[in-house]
Structure formats: C-alpha cells, structure tokens
N, C-alpha and C positions, 0 to 999 in steps of 0.2 A: 503492499500500500502506498509507497515510498513515493513522493511526488515533490518534483523540483519544478520551481518556478526562478526564472530570471526578468529582469527587466530594468531599465534604465532613467532615473530621474536626476534633472539638475547635475550633470556630471558625475553622478554615483548608480555603480552598478548595484542591483539589488539582488541576492540571492535568497530566495526560500524553500529550506529543505523539510519537507513533512516527512517523518519516518513511518510513526505509525499515530493511533487517534492519540491526541495530548503529547506529542513529544516532537521537537523540532529545532531547526537551527537557523540565525538570520546570518548572512554575511553583508559589511556594506564597503565599498571599495570607492573613495572619492580620489577622482583626481586632481582637483586643482589644491587641496589640501595635503594629500597625500594620507587618508585615513583610510587604515583598513581594520575594521570592526569587526567580532562575531562573538555569539554566544548561543550555546545549546541547552534548552529546556528541556529536560526528561519528564516534566509532568507540570502540563500547562491545565492539566482536566479533563476530564470526559467532554468528548462534543467537541474540542477545541483544536483547529489547525492555526498555524502560527497568521494567517489574514486575520480570524477571527480575535486572536489571541491579542494581537497588536491594536485593533482596532476597539478592545475593550480593556486596554491596559494604559495606566497613566504615565506621563512622559516623564516623572521623577523616576519610577520604576525603571522603566526602559533604558534611560541616562545612567541610571547607575549600574544594570548591567553590562549597557555596552561602553558606557565613557569612562572616566578617571574618576578617583575619588576628589571631592573639593579641596582637600588637603595638599592635593599635588599640582595645586595652578600657580600660576606665578603669584611671587609676592605683589601684596598692593603696599608700596612702600610709605604714601601719604596715611593710609589708615594703620599701619605697623608705627611708625613714628607718634601719632597721635595718642596708640596705647601707652607708648613709652613717656609720653609727656604726661599724659594723665597719669600713672603712675606716679611718676616724680612728683607732680604737685598733690595727690593724695597723702605721699611719704614728707612731705615740706611744707603744707600750709600754713605749719604756726611760723614757720621759720624763712619763709618765700620772702626774698630780697633781702636777706640781712647781710650776704656778703655780695654786693653788685658786680665786684670782679669776679667771684667764682660764679655765680649766677650766668653771666653773659659769658666764658669761658663754656659754659655747659652748654650752653644754646648754642653756639658756635660749633660745638664739638659733636652735638646733634644734627645741626643743620647740615653739617660735612658728610657724616653717615648717609641722609637723607638724599643729597644731593649723588652721592657714589655708589650706593649699594645699588647692584642692577638684579640682583637676586638673594634668595636665602641665606646661600653660603657666604654672599660677601656682607652681607646685614651681621651675621651673627659674628665675623671675623672680626668686624670692625668695630662691633659692640664688646667683644671679649678685650678687644686692645684700647679699648674707651679710657683716656687719659685727661682729670681734669686737675689742676693745681687748685688749693685752698688759699690763696693769698692771705698773707698774716698782715691784716692791717686792725688796729685799734682793739676792739673787745671781742670781736669776731671771731676770733681764733678759739672762743671755746666751742663752735660749733663745728672745728674741722672734722674730728671723728665721725659726729653723725653726717657728713657730708661724704665724706669716705665710705664709709658703711654704705648710703642710698647709693654710689656710683657701683660700689661693689654689688650690690643688689638686682641691678639693672645688668651689669654686666657677664654675672656668672651664669646666666639661664635666658639668653635673650631672646630663644626661641619662641619661648610662652608668648611673647609678643607679637609674634607674626601673626599679619592676615595676608588670607589667601584669595586672589580673583575665582572665580571660577574657572576651570581648566576649558582651552578654546577649543577641545572637542566636545566637550558638554555644551559650550554655547552653541557649535555647529548644529549637533544633532539637535537641541533646543529649536532651531529654526529648520530642521531637515524632517522631523519626525510630522508635522503637520502635513508637509508635500509627499510622505509615504503613507498617510491616512487618506489622503484625498485621492492618490490614485489607486490604494486597495479598495475603498468605498465604491469607484468607478468598476470595478473589476468584480463587485458582489453583488451589482444590483440585478433584479431578476428580471 
C-alpha cells in the first residue's frame, strides 16, 4: 500500500511517502536556500495518510519536527545585551552612578561587546574576558568589591543572557507550510 507523491512548490521539491495506514515520510528540498528537511511518522493515527495529517496538524508541530530548535537560531545581540543591562541594573540599583568613571567604563565595554559580537561564541568569549577598572576616587572605593563581584557574576556564565532569533529554516517553514496546505487542498477536492 506504499504510495509516493512528488510535486514542486516555489522552488521546493515535496515528496510524500505513505507506507501504510498511519505511517509516512515527508521530504522537502528547497533549491534557493539549500534546505533539505525530512521527517518520518510511524504513528499518525488510523485512517491518516500524509496529506490528511498535514492538513490537520498545526504549523508549530510540523516546524518542531522538520526545523531546528529555537535555541539554535542566531543570537539577537540587542535583546541579549538588554538582558545583561537589565541584570546589572537589578543588581546595582541602590548604588547606580555612585562611581561615574566605573559606570562609564562598564557602558563602553558592553557597547563594544554589542558592536563586535556576531555570534554566540564571540559573545561568550567577549563577556568572559570583560574587564572594567574601578577607579579609586574619593570615598567610592568602598564599593569596589561589590562592583568586581557584579562583573564576575555577568562574565562567569554569560550564556544565560543569550536570546536567540528564530532559526532561518523555521521562518522559511512558517511561510512554506501554508503554500503546501493550499496545494494539498486542491489535490484532495472531490
């Protein structure tokens, strides 16, 4: 009872392989973006073939099976740095601006990270190497250990601040799946 269906939509080869009732595989091969995605379902439910299954399944589920995990997407450096700054502000609200020199150095160091970190690894490396001097001026030097502790806390495990954008393949799938369903609905019409 194996049935193979092949068609093309928007530069993408679509192969639906129904093996038996409730079992099948989808293969998507896109020329423009060089995406080659596939997934096998061993239990779609009694009376389901791939066409019926795809038409009755939501995008989130299909993207989860065919695409990448959201944590694998590219780093969103603006949102990541906003997390870092929010943490600093929450940890230092009572002594914010007590040492304007140290605050200025910290802002400049964070701006450099935001400007030059192009990926997760660069962000982590730059944050782990973060160095900010605490100028000893007036009576503010009493806060130096608190300041150094705060710098240590953000540089020791910087990956917790990372915010990722949706992986490009998932964005593509979210646009492609409605086209696939439209094609499948035309094929199913009585």
